[in-house]
C-alpha positions in Angstrom: 0.0 0.0 0.0 3.0 2.3 0.3 6.5 2.7 -1.2 8.1 4.8 1.7 7.5 5.9 5.2 6.7 9.6 5.5 9.7 10.4 7.8 12.3 8.8 5.6 11.9 11.1 2.5 14.5 13.7 1.8 16.1 15.6 -1.1 17.6 12.4 -2.5 14.0 11.4 -3.5 13.3 14.5 -5.6 11.5 13.6 -8.7 10.3 10.2 -7.5 6.7 9.2 -7.4 5.8 7.8 -4.0 2.8 6.2 -2.2 2.4 7.1 1.4 0.0 6.0 4.2 -0.6 7.8 7.5 -2.6 10.0 9.7 -3.4 13.7 9.1 -1.5 15.7 11.7 -3.2 18.9 10.4 -4.8 20.4 7.3 -4.2 24.0 6.2 -6.0 25.9 3.5 -3.9 28.7 2.2 -5.7 30.7 -0.4 -6.6 27.9 -2.8 -3.7 25.6 -1.9 -4.3 22.9 0.7 -1.4 21.6 2.8 -1.7 18.3 4.7 0.9 17.2 7.2 0.9 13.4 6.9 2.3 11.5 9.8 3.4 7.9 10.3 5.7 6.1 12.7 8.8 7.5 11.1 7.8 11.1 11.0 6.0 13.9 9.2 5.9 15.1 5.6 4.1 18.0 3.9 1.7 17.2 1.1 0.4 19.9 -1.3 -2.9 19.8 -3.2 -3.6 22.5 -5.8 -6.9 23.2 -7.5 -5.7 22.1 -10.9 -6.6 18.6 -9.9 -10.2 19.3 -8.9 -11.3 15.9 -7.7 -8.2 15.4 -5.5 -8.5 19.0 -4.2 -12.1 18.4 -3.3 -11.2 15.2 -1.4 -8.4 17.1 0.4 -11.0 19.7 1.5 -13.0 17.0 3.3 -10.2 15.5 5.4 -9.7 16.4 9.1 -7.2 15.7 11.8 -6.4 12.0 12.4 -8.1 10.8 9.1 -6.2 7.8 7.7 -5.0 8.5 4.1 -3.3 6.9 1.3 -1.6 9.5 -0.9 0.2 9.1 -4.2 2.4 12.0 -5.1 5.6 13.5 -6.5 8.6 14.5 -4.3 9.8 18.0 -5.1 12.0 20.7 -3.4 10.1 23.2 -1.3 10.0 26.7 -2.7 12.8 29.1 -1.6 12.1 30.6 1.9 9.7 27.8 3.0 12.3 25.2 4.0 11.7 23.9 7.6 15.2 23.2 9.0 13.7 21.7 12.2 11.9 18.9 10.3 14.0 16.0 8.8 11.7 16.2 5.7 11.7 20.0 5.8 13.6 20.5 2.5 11.0 18.7 0.4 7.2 18.4 -0.1 4.9 16.0 -1.9 2.7 17.2 -4.8 -0.5 15.3 -4.2 -1.6 13.4 -7.3 -4.1 10.9 -5.8 -5.8 10.7 -2.3 -7.9 8.0 -0.8 -9.5 8.2 2.6 -8.9 4.9 4.3 -10.8 5.9 7.4 -12.3 8.9 9.0 -11.9 10.0 12.6 -13.9 11.7 15.3 -12.4 14.7 16.9 -9.8 13.2 19.3 -10.2 14.0 23.0 -6.4 14.5 23.1 -4.5 17.1 21.0 -2.0 15.1 19.0 -0.1 17.8 17.1 1.9 19.0 20.1 5.1 17.5 21.4 4.1 17.6 25.0 0.9 16.2 26.5 -1.8 18.7 27.0 -4.2 16.3 28.6 -4.5 14.9 32.1 -2.8 11.5 32.7 -6.2 9.9 33.4 -7.4 11.0 29.9 -4.1 9.9 28.3 -4.4 6.4 29.9 -8.1 6.0 29.0 -7.3 6.8 25.3 -3.8 5.3 25.4 -3.9 4.3 21.7 -4.3 8.0 20.8 -1.7 9.2 23.3 0.8 6.8 21.7 0.4 8.5 18.4 2.2 11.6 19.7 5.8 11.8 18.4 7.1 12.1 22.0 5.6 8.8 23.0 6.5 7.1 19.8 10.1 8.2 20.2 10.2 6.8 23.7 8.9 3.4 22.6 11.3 3.4 19.6 14.1 4.0 22.0 12.9 1.2 24.3 12.9 -1.2 21.3 16.5 -0.1 20.4 17.6 -0.5 24.0 16.2 -4.0 24.3 17.7 -5.0 20.9 21.1 -3.7 21.9 21.1 -5.5 25.3 20.1 -8.7 23.6 22.8 -8.4 21.0 25.4 -7.8 23.6 24.4 -10.8 25.7 24.2 -13.0 22.6 27.7 -12.0 21.6 29.0 -12.9 25.1 27.6 -16.4 25.1 24.4 -15.9 27.0 21.3 -18.1 26.2 17.8 -16.5 26.0 15.7 -18.9 28.1 12.1 -18.5 29.2 11.0 -19.3 32.7 7.4 -20.0 33.9 4.8 -17.3 34.5 2.6 -19.6 36.5 4.7 -20.6 39.5 4.7 -21.3 43.2 3.9 -18.6 45.8 6.8 -17.8 48.0 5.5 -15.0 50.3 8.8 -13.1 50.9 9.0 -9.4 50.1 6.1 -7.9 48.1 2.7 -9.6 47.9 2.2 -12.1 45.1 -0.5 -11.9 42.5 -2.3 -15.2 42.9 -4.0 -17.3 40.1 -6.5 -19.9 41.2 -6.2 -23.3 39.7 -9.3 -24.9 38.1 -7.8 -28.4 38.0 -6.5 -28.2 41.6 -9.4 -26.7 43.5 -8.4 -24.5 46.5 -4.8 -24.2 45.2 -3.1 -21.3 43.6 -0.3 -20.4 41.2 1.5 -17.1 41.7 2.8 -14.7 39.0 6.6 -14.4 39.4 8.0 -11.4 41.3 11.2 -12.3 39.5 12.6 -15.5 37.8 15.2 -15.7 40.7 14.9 -19.4 41.6 14.4 -20.6 38.1 17.5 -18.8 36.9 19.5 -20.3 39.7 18.2 -23.8 38.8 19.3 -23.1 35.2 22.8 -22.6 36.5 22.5 -25.9 38.3 21.4 -27.4 35.0 24.7 -26.4 33.4 23.3 -23.6 31.2 26.3 -21.4 32.3 25.0 -18.1 31.0 21.3 -17.2 30.9 19.3 -14.1 30.2 15.7 -13.2 29.7 13.7 -10.0 29.1 11.3 -11.0 31.8 7.9 -9.8 32.9 7.6 -9.6 36.7 4.6 -9.0 38.9 4.4 -7.4 42.4 1.2 -6.5 44.3 2.7 -3.4 46.0 1.9 0.2 46.5 2.9 2.2 43.4 5.2 5.1 42.8 6.5 6.9 39.7 9.1 4.2 39.1 6.9 1.2 40.1 4.1 -0.8 38.4 2.3 -4.0 39.3 3.8 -5.6 36.1 7.2 -4.5 34.9 10.0 -5.7 32.7 13.6 -6.6 33.8 16.6 -7.8 32.0 17.3 -10.9 34.0 20.9 -12.4 34.0 22.7 -15.3 35.6 26.2 -16.7 35.1 28.2 -19.6 36.5 31.9 -19.6 37.5 32.3 -15.8 37.6 33.0 -13.7 40.8 31.4 -10.4 41.4 34.2 -8.3 40.0 34.1 -10.1 36.6 30.3 -10.0 36.5 30.2 -6.3 37.3 32.7 -5.5 34.7 30.7 -7.5 32.1 27.5 -5.6 33.1 29.0 -2.1 33.1 30.6 -2.7 29.7 27.1 -3.6 28.4 25.6 -0.3 29.8 28.6 1.7 28.6 28.2 0.4 25.0 24.4 0.9 25.2 24.8 4.6 26.1 27.5 5.1 23.4 25.5 3.5 20.6 21.9 4.7 21.5 22.6 8.1 23.0 26.1 8.9 21.8 27.1 9.3 25.4 30.5 8.2 26.9 30.1 6.9 30.4 33.1 6.6 32.8 35.4 3.6 32.4 35.3 2.1 34.9 32.3 3.1 36.9 33.2 4.4 40.4 32.5 2.1 43.3 31.3 2.9 46.8 30.7 0.6 49.7 27.2 0.7 51.2 28.7 2.2 54.4 30.5 5.0 52.5 27.4 5.8 50.5 25.3 6.1 53.6 27.9 8.2 55.4 28.5 10.7 52.6 25.1 10.9 51.0 22.6 9.3 53.3 21.4 7.0 50.6 22.5 3.6 49.0 21.6 5.1 45.6 23.4 8.4 45.7 23.0 11.0 43.0 26.6 11.9 42.3 25.5 14.9 40.1 24.9 16.8 43.4 28.3 17.9 44.9 26.9 18.3 48.5 27.8 15.8 51.2 26.7 14.9 54.7 29.4 15.7 57.3 29.4 13.8 60.6 29.5 16.0 63.8 28.6 13.5 66.5 32.1 13.7 68.2 31.7 17.5 68.3 28.3 17.4 69.9 28.5 14.6 72.5 29.2 17.0 75.4 27.3 20.2 74.4 24.4 21.3 76.6 22.1 21.4 73.5 20.3 18.1 73.9 18.8 18.3 70.4 22.3 17.5 69.2 23.8 15.9 72.2 21.2 13.1 72.7 21.5 11.6 69.1 25.3 12.1 69.3 25.5 9.8 72.3 23.0 7.3 70.9 24.6 4.3 69.1 21.7 4.4 66.7 21.7 8.2 66.3 23.4 10.5 63.9 24.3 14.3 63.8 25.3 15.7 60.4 25.8 19.0 58.7 25.1 19.9 55.1 26.8 23.0 53.7 24.9 24.9 51.0 27.3 27.3 49.1 25.8 30.8 48.9 22.9 29.5 51.0 22.8 32.7 52.9 20.6 34.0 50.1 17.8 31.8 51.3 14.8 33.7 52.8 13.1 32.5 56.0 10.1 31.4 53.9 12.4 29.2 51.8 14.0 27.7 54.9 10.6 27.0 56.3 9.6 25.2 53.1 12.7 23.0 53.4 11.8 22.3 57.0 8.4 21.1 55.9 10.1 19.0 53.2 12.3 17.1 55.7 9.3 16.5 57.9 8.0 14.2 55.2 10.8 11.9 56.1 10.2 12.0 59.9 12.6 14.9 60.8 11.2 16.9 63.7 12.8 20.1 62.4 15.7 21.6 60.4 18.3 23.6 62.3 20.5 25.9 60.3 23.3 28.5 60.6 23.8 31.4 58.2 27.4 32.2 57.8 27.3 36.0 57.4 30.8 37.1 58.4 32.7 34.3 60.2 36.0 35.6 58.8 35.9 38.9 60.7 33.4 38.5 63.4 33.6 34.8 64.4 30.6 33.8 66.5 28.9 37.2 66.0 29.0 36.7 62.3 26.8 33.6 62.5 23.0 34.0 62.3 20.9 31.2 63.8 18.6 30.5 66.8 20.9 27.6 67.8 24.3 29.5 67.9 23.7 30.6 71.6 23.4 26.9 72.5 26.8 25.8 71.1 30.2 26.6 72.6 33.0 28.2 70.7 34.9 24.9 70.3 31.9 23.2 68.6 31.3 26.2 66.3 35.0 26.2 65.2 34.8 22.5 64.6 31.7 22.9 62.5 33.2 25.6 60.4 36.5 23.7 59.9 34.9 20.4 59.1 32.3 21.8 56.7 34.6 24.2 55.0 31.9 26.8 55.2 32.6 30.3 53.9 31.0 33.7 54.3 27.7 33.7 52.5 27.1 29.9 53.0 24.4 28.2 55.0 24.7 25.1 57.0 21.8 22.8 57.6 21.8 20.2 60.4 20.2 16.8 60.9 20.1 15.2 64.4 17.9 12.1 65.1 18.0 8.4 64.6 20.4 7.6 61.9 17.7 6.3 59.6 15.7 9.5 59.9 18.8 11.7 59.4 19.9 9.7 56.4 16.5 9.8 54.7 15.6 13.4 55.5 19.0 15.1 54.9 19.8 12.7 52.0 16.6 13.9 50.3 17.3 17.5 51.2 20.7 17.2 49.6 19.2 16.2 46.2 16.4 18.8 46.5 18.9 21.6 47.1 21.0 20.4 44.2 18.0 20.6 41.9 16.6 23.9 43.1 19.9 25.8 43.7 21.4 25.0 40.3 24.1 22.7 41.6 23.3 19.6 39.5 26.0 18.3 37.2 24.3 17.6 33.8 26.5 14.6 33.1 25.5 11.0 33.5 26.9 9.7 36.8 26.8 5.9 37.2 28.3 4.0 40.1 28.3 0.6 41.8 27.3 0.3 45.5 28.9 -2.8 47.1 29.4 -4.6 50.4 25.7 -4.4 51.6 24.8 -5.8 54.9 23.3 -9.3 54.6 20.5 -8.5 57.0 18.5 -5.7 58.6 16.6 -6.0 61.8 12.8 -6.0 61.6 12.0 -4.4 65.0 8.2 -4.7 64.4 8.5 -8.5 64.0 11.6 -8.9 66.2 13.6 -10.9 63.6 16.2 -10.5 61.0 15.2 -9.8 57.4 17.3 -10.2 54.2 18.4 -6.8 52.9 18.3 -8.1 49.3 16.8 -11.6 49.2 17.5 -14.8 51.1 19.6 -16.4 48.3 22.4 -13.8 48.5 25.7 -15.2 49.6 27.7 -13.8 52.5 31.3 -12.7 52.0 33.5 -15.8 52.3 35.5 -14.3 55.2 32.4 -13.5 57.2 30.6 -16.9 57.3 31.2 -17.1 61.0 29.2 -13.9 61.6 26.0 -15.7 60.5 26.2 -17.3 64.0 27.9 -14.7 66.1 26.8 -11.3 64.7 24.4 -11.4 61.8 24.0 -7.6 61.8 27.7 -7.2 61.0 27.8 -9.8 58.2 28.3 -8.3 54.7 26.9 -9.8 51.5 28.3 -10.3 48.0 25.6 -8.0 46.6 26.0 -5.0 44.3 23.7 -2.4 42.9 24.1 -0.3 39.8 23.0 3.3 40.3 22.5 6.0 37.7 21.8 9.6 38.6 20.2 8.7 41.9 18.1 5.8 40.6 18.9 2.1 41.1 18.7 0.6 37.7 19.9 -2.8 38.6 20.9 -5.1 41.4 22.4 -8.5 41.9 24.6 -10.7 43.9 26.6 -13.9 44.1 24.2 -16.6 45.3 24.5 -19.2 48.0 25.5 -22.4 46.3 25.9 -24.7 49.3 22.8 -26.3 50.9 24.1 -26.0 54.4 24.7 -22.2 54.1 21.3 -21.7 52.6 19.6 -23.6 55.4 21.6 -21.6 57.9 20.3 -18.4 56.3 16.7 -19.6 56.3 17.0 -20.4 60.0 18.4 -17.0 60.8 15.4 -15.4 58.9 13.0 -17.4 61.1 12.0 -19.7 58.3 11.5 -23.1 59.9 12.7 -26.4 58.4 9.0 -27.1 57.5 8.5 -23.7 55.9 11.8 -24.0 54.0 10.8 -27.4 52.7 7.4 -26.3 51.7 8.5 -23.1 49.9 12.0 -23.9 48.7 12.3 -27.6 49.0 13.0 -28.0 45.2 15.9 -25.5 45.6 17.4 -27.1 48.6 17.3 -30.5 46.9 18.9 -29.1 43.7 21.8 -27.5 45.8 22.8 -31.1 46.8 23.5 -32.2 43.3 26.6 -30.3 42.4 25.6 -26.7 42.3 28.2 -24.4 40.7 29.2 -21.1 42.1 27.0 -18.6 40.4 25.6 -15.1 40.5 23.6 -12.6 38.5 21.8 -9.4 38.1 18.5 -7.9 37.1 18.3 -4.5 35.3 15.0 -2.6 35.5 14.3 -2.0 31.8 11.5 0.4 32.4 13.6 2.6 34.8 16.6 2.5 32.4 14.6 3.6 29.4 12.9 6.3 31.6 16.2 7.8 32.4 17.6 7.5 28.9 14.5 9.3 27.4 14.2 12.0 30.1 10.8 10.8 31.1 9.7 11.4 34.7 7.7 8.2 35.2 8.1 4.6 33.9 4.4 4.9 32.8 5.7 7.1 30.0 7.9 4.4 28.6 5.4 1.5 28.8 2.8 1.0 26.1 -0.1 0.2 28.4 0.7 1.0 32.0 -1.5 0.9 35.0 -2.6 3.8 37.2 -1.5 4.5 40.8 -4.2 2.2 42.0 -3.1 -0.7 39.7 -6.0 -0.2 37.3 -6.1 -0.1 33.5 -8.4 2.7 32.5 -8.2 1.6 28.8 -9.7 -1.8 29.3 -11.4 -1.2 32.7 -9.4 -3.9 34.4 -9.6 -5.3 37.0 -13.3 -6.2 36.6 -15.8 -8.6 38.0 -16.2 -12.1 36.4 -19.1 -14.3 35.7 -20.5 -16.5 38.5 -19.9 -19.5 36.3 -16.2 -18.8 36.2 -16.0 -18.5 39.9 -17.8 -21.9 40.3 -15.3 -23.5 37.9 -12.5 -22.3 40.2 -14.3 -23.3 43.4 -14.3 -19.7 44.5 -16.9 -17.6 46.3 -16.7 -13.9 46.9 -17.0 -12.4 50.4 -16.9 -8.9 51.8 -13.5 -7.8 53.0 -13.5 -7.1 56.7 
């Protein structure tokens, strides 16, 4: 039905007769000459109809936005002075010779001839097939296709096998909630949709597949955020007989080549590495945004013996933390702006936000500092603060003092917000690895240890004894890849010895009976010559979101869900027929 895509035509096609198919972006009538901007997946081209061809001109008068047309025409240069340098096809136009309306269109509820969305997200999701016609959305999905293809090609070249794992699998209620699927043939029993292919890819290593990958659909019934969806896609990877350093090098080379080939961007070689402890100390986050130059400065040793208990109490608390965050030229902030930042850190549990404006420390010392808290701090503490932060006249110092978790979350988030709002962000791409995570974190609510990553992560070899003596101090062989403050992937070397896996299950309060019921197939497989192995999962949606400059993964997914995990396009989830429920041996009841 066509000889070319609209967007691929250029001056090299001058004089050629072409057949095009696409949608009407807009129709313009300029004093007896009709211009139609015809759009398809590859772009836009201008078609001209003149009144010399009366029948075609009459048809062109009838078309409206989003009509589907087939046009036969002649490629010719645009007249002098009418070239559109911003359009790839802007040097040429099509003289319309024939026009056929393949389908008409009602007036769309979404304006499609603008780059940015002008409609609410609810309307865009309800009419997603229209929203996806916009060039912005098409470019994002095209980029996603290129990214996926590039990643597949890299892994294929490096000896990985693309192997599918089951979608209907066993429920293992660790972490997020499972999506459950009732079984008709086994009444009262359920499959679960996979939260990840974790156990199956480990079993593939035990089966001798050596190098596996899969572009895998995953499902988690959890509360949603901008970078979460109930169903999402990850690039799932597992290898045998590689340690973490070799695996991380392989993965970062893949990402470096991806950015080079798709975006024309040179990422650092190698990626910098931070331990979990250093990342938390310097940035208050295990996914630090290195584009922001600000860092948290510990002050606990300076504050232990001051009379100001707001600082002294957390300084003496083993679980507390006192930090400073220096904002260059922050003395320009108004009280209203400082109050707004105080409100912001309150979101993360901070009870307040102390600060000191450094007006003239150089000449006036203490008298050159402006703050309600200065009177509560001795000279030695103030000198220590100024020296340690490197604050200069005109700067402002924010303080966080509370439980370490509260300080890390609140001041870590404030650090990024200040970087964004005060023009401190480095515009470069800043990837890094975060390593040496703790194996466990203590779940105070349930009074038990929980796996920081997942229960199949291996402890570092020299710390096996800590599983018994001090689990909180035991470090894992886990690693996360972080890009501009977003975790885009995580992985670990796995436990490959049955005794160690059983020891970890026991530590996590998973009884022998529970372990056998949930993971018996894994424990059995570990006893039949399991190789050392490890892997990684990269969040494809998050990665493409960053690469395209989108603010939500919903904008790089063809048919995403809403914040309440609903599909407005198809009106799912929905009720089902009573007959279907009976076949599944199910009966609905009111939730209490």
